[in-house]
N, C-alpha and C positions, 0 to 999 in steps of 0.2 A: 237379447236374442233368445237365450235358453228359457227364460221365464215365460215368454210368449208361446213358445212351442209347448212347454210343459202345460201351461194353463189350457191350451187347446186340447191336449191329450186328456187332462182331468175333466174337462166340460164334455167331451165326446164319450169318454170310457170310465167315468168316475166310479160307477158301481161295478165294473168288471175287475177280475183279478189281475193285479200287476206282478205279484210274487206268490208262488206256491211253496209252502214250507214242506220239510221232510215228512211231517206227519199227515200230510194231505190238506191241511188248512191253508187259507189264502188271505193275502192282505190286498185290498182294492186300491186303485189309483187314488181315490179320494182319501182313504185312510193314510196311505203313504204320504200324501201331500200334507195332511194335517199334522202328521208326526214331525215332518221335516221343517215345517213353519212354526212349530210350537217353541222350539229352543233356538235362540240366536247364538251362533258361535261366539265364545268368550275371547278367543285369542285371535292371532293374526293368520291362523290357518286352521283347517279341519284335518285331523288325522284319520285316515281310512285304513284301518288295520283290523284283521279278523276274518271270519268267514263271509260268504257272499252277502247275507243279509245286512251285516254291519257295513260292508263296503257300499252297498246300495243306498242306505240311509245317509252315510257320510257324504257320499258324492252329491246326492239331491239337496242335502242341507247346505253344502258349500256352494253349489251352483246357484241355488235360489237366493242366498244371502250375499253373493258376490265375494266370497271368501276362498282363497285358494285351498285346494284339497291335495294332500300329500298321500300317495299310495305307498304302503309298506307291508310286505309279506308278514303274516302273522307271527313267524318265528324269527324275525329279524329285528334289529334295533333301527330306529330312525337315524338316517344320515342327515345332519344339519347342512343345508345348502351353504357352500363356502363363498357365495357371491349374493348380493341383493337380488331379490326376484325381479326378472325383467318385467317391464310394463305389460299388463294384460294377462299375466299368468293366471290361469285358472286351475291347472293340473300340474302336479309334480310327480314324476315317476322316479322310483329309486331302483335302478337295474344294473346288472353287469353287462349284458349284451355281448356282442362279438369280440369286444376289446379286451374283456377279462377284468375290467376295472369298474368297481361299483361307484356309480356317480348319479347325480340327480339330472333329470331332463325336465324341461319347462314347455308347457303347451298353453295356448289360448283356447277359449271356447270355440272359436272358429275352426281352429286346427283340429280339435277333437271332433267337432261336427262333421268336418269334411271326411274324416276316415270312417266314421259311423255311417254317414249318408252313402258313401261310396260302397261300402260293404253291403249295406241294406238294398241298394238298387242292383248291384251286380249279382248278388246271390238270391235276390227276390225273397228276403227274409220276412216281409210282410205277409207272405202266403205260405210260409213253411210251418206255421203253428207256434209252439212254445219252445223257447231256447232252454236247453238243459245246461245248468252250471255244474258240471262235474269236474272241471279243472279250475285251478285258482283264478279267481277274478282280479287278484293282484298282479297278474301277468297280462300283458297287452292283448294277447290273442283272446284269452277268456273274457277279459273286460269288455272289449269291442263287440265280440259275438253275442254277449248275453245282457249283462247289466246296462251298458250304454245303449243297447237297442230298446231296452224297456224305458229309459229316461228320454231318449230322443225321438222314439217311434212308437211307443206304447206297445211294444212286442213283449208279452209276458215271459218271465223267467221262472223256471222251476229249479229247486235246489236239491242236489245229490250230495249229502254231507260227506260221504266217502266215495272215491272213484272206483269202487269194487262192483262186481257183477250185480249182486243182490241189491245194494242201495241204488245203483243206477236203474235197475228194472223197476223197483219200487217208485222212483221218482218219475220215470216215463210212463208207467202203466195207465194213469188216470187220463191221459191226454190222447185224443185221436191222432194228432200229428205233433212231432217235435223235430227240431234240428239239433244235431249233436256235434259239438266241437271237441276234438281230443288231440293228443300227441300220439306219434306211432307206438310208443311203448304201452299206452293205455288201450289203443285199438287192438293191439296184439293180445292184451290180457282179456279184453272184452270178447274178442273173437274165440279165444281159447277157452274162455270161462262160461260159454253157453248163453251169452246175453241174446235176447230176442229183439229183433230190430224192425218188426212188422209195421211200427207206427213212426219209424224215422224217415222223414221226408228229405232230409239233407244230412250227409255225413261229411265232416270237414277234418282234415289233418294238417297240423302245422307245428312248427317248433324244431323239427329235425327231418331227415330224409324219410319219406314214405317208400318202402321197398315194393317192388312189383309183386313179390311173393305175397305180402299182406294184402295188397290191393286185389290180387287175383283170388285169394282166399275168400274175401268179403263177397266178391262177385259170384263165385261158384257156389258157396254155401248159403248165402243169404240174398242173392241178387241185389246186393248193396254196393253202390259205387262210392268209394271214399275219394273225395276230391282233395288234391293236394293244394295247399295255399302257402304263399311265401310273403313275408313282410319282416319289418323290424319294429322295435318299440319307438325308435326315433322318427320313422316316417310313416308308420302304419302299413296297411296292406298294399303290396306292389303287384302281385299276380295270383292267378289261381287256374287250376285245370278245370274248365267247365265241361269237359266231354263226358259222355255217358258210357264210354267203352274204356277198356284197360289201356294205359299209356304204353307207348312203344319203347320209351326210354326212361329208365329209373331216375335219371337226372332232371327230368322235365318238371319245371315249376309252373307250367301253364302260360297264359298270355296276360298282358298288362291289363289292369283295371282302367276304365275310362278315366281320363284326367291325370293319369300317371305317365311320365316319360322317363326314359333311362338312357344312359350311355356308359360305355366302358372307359375307365381310366387307362393310362399307358401300361399299368401293371395288371390290368384285367379286372380290377375291382369295379363293382357296379355303383354308378352314381344315380340317385333317384331325385327327380324333381316332382314335387307334389304339394298340394294345398294343405296336406295333413302333416307335413314335416314340421317338427317342432322348432322352438326358439333357440335351442342350443343346450349345452351342458353347463354345470357349474364349475367343471374343471376340463380343459381341453388338452389333449395329447398332441405332440408334434405331428404334422402332416395330416391332421383331421380337418374335414370340412362338414360342418353341421350348422345350419341356420340360412335364413334368407331363401327359404323354400327348397333347399338342396341338402342332401345327406349322401356322403360317400361311405358305403358299407365296407365291411371287412371281407366280404365275399367276392371271389372270382367267379364270374357267371358269363357264359357265352350266350350271345344273342343269335338265334338262328330261326329264320322263317317265322318270325313273330313270337317265338317261344323263348323262354329263359331256361337255360341248362346250367344246373349247379356244377361247379368244378371243384372248388375247395374254399375254406375260410382261412385268411391270412392272420386272424386275430388270435390273441392269446387265451380268449374265453374257452372254457371246457363245456361242452354240450353233453349233459347226461340226461337221457330221456326227455329232451326238450327243455330242461332247466339249465340255464346258463350260470356257470360257477366261476369264481375268481381264484386263479392259482395263488395269488399272493395272500388272500384271506385264509385259504386252506393251510398254506405253509406257515403263516403267523400263528395259527391256532396249534399246530402240531409242535412248533418251536416252543410255545408257552407251556404246553402240556408236558413235553418231554424234556424240557430244560436243555434244548440242544439246537444250535444254529444252522447246522449243515443240512438244510432241507430244501429240495427243489420239487416243485409240483408242476406237472403238465398233463395234457390229455393224449390218449392214444386210441386208435380205432378199436372198438370193442368187437369181440367175436359174436356178440348179439346185435345185429344190424339195427333193431328198433331202439337199443339203448344209445346208439351213437358213439359215444367215447367212454372209456374208462379212465379213472383218475390214477395217475402213476405218481408214486412218492419215490424219489431218488435221494438217498441219505449217505452222508460221508461216514459210513460205518461198515464194518464187515457184514456180509449177508447173514452170518450165523447169529449176530447180535440182534437181528430184527426178528425176534421170536414172537410168539402169541402174547406174552406178558408185555413186551415192549409196545406191540401194536395197540393193545388195550389201553395203555397209559397214553400213548401218543394221540389216540383218537377221542379221548375223554371229553374234549371241548367241541368236537365236530358234530354237525347234524348228520343223520344217517346217510343222506345222499352226497355228503362231502367225504365220506370214508374212501380211501384209496383202495382199489382192487388189486393193484400190483405194487409190490415193494422191492426196491432195488438197492442193495448195498454196493458202494463204489470202492471200498477199500479191501485189501486182502487181509485175511486173519493173521494176526501176529503170533 
């Protein structure tokens, strides 16, 4: 199925640019096709890890040769699936998600295509110009909005190597029209950093709550409507705000995309039925439902007048600027670095709305013992975005 779609794209657009590099050069569809067919994968999977160009090549190579592709963030180690791959697996995602547990998720090509096609049609991406890869394409949102649109629909992608104002403007400048996916923290940085959006045909935000303040700022200063989008890595895009005006309610996640149905579980969590729902996890937690076309999220969402209104997440995952983090992983790293077991990690609402949550470290130590020297040692194994912003000692000084 994929090979036929790709062959048609190459036949129709072979000499056109498929991918624009940061230096302004481009790789055509025909060149990308030749590179992917030149080397047959040697193992039982293709590892897609690194920046956007590496992910694009790995995905195309695996899909063309019928070898499963595993997506891994460039700063993470590969998690080996703990179960045999389900029949038909074409893509393996390695994510934390709302649960707070890093696991593998399995998808067939049909499930991948369903999400890509649904987004392409609902957001009219074929008429929006070039997709800007300014966020990680190892995350589902960035992957489906850019690289997979190139592979399944022939929509060109341009690469912004850093998500800062100047590299972003350099990436967008050569193109008459671009569509720009981002998370709220980046949209805030771009709006405050003087980015010019004159050629942005579509602005999309996902990953965490988009505040009305930020949405209003974009409208008033740039006549730019940022459209709020909601989905999960397990089931793809669920809803989006397709209006051209400011939302009335900050919790508004828009309306369902065609082909997606939802219902509330007794505890208020949203269950999604969709053709893009994956095959399942390699490790299932109690009371989870994932597979058979249905996924029950960790999010309590109210259904009102055809709109989805976000209430809260019941999962243990920590959402820092759209990046989902595992409390257990952070606690383990601190314990190893500090040589101390009494560590609890959780998320708390940040004073910065676009950041979402702050990481809180609660330690079985007196507060006075958690000084700068201790924090430096305790954080030595953490990535920058895993470093706690709040430290709490639970013992009285002796």
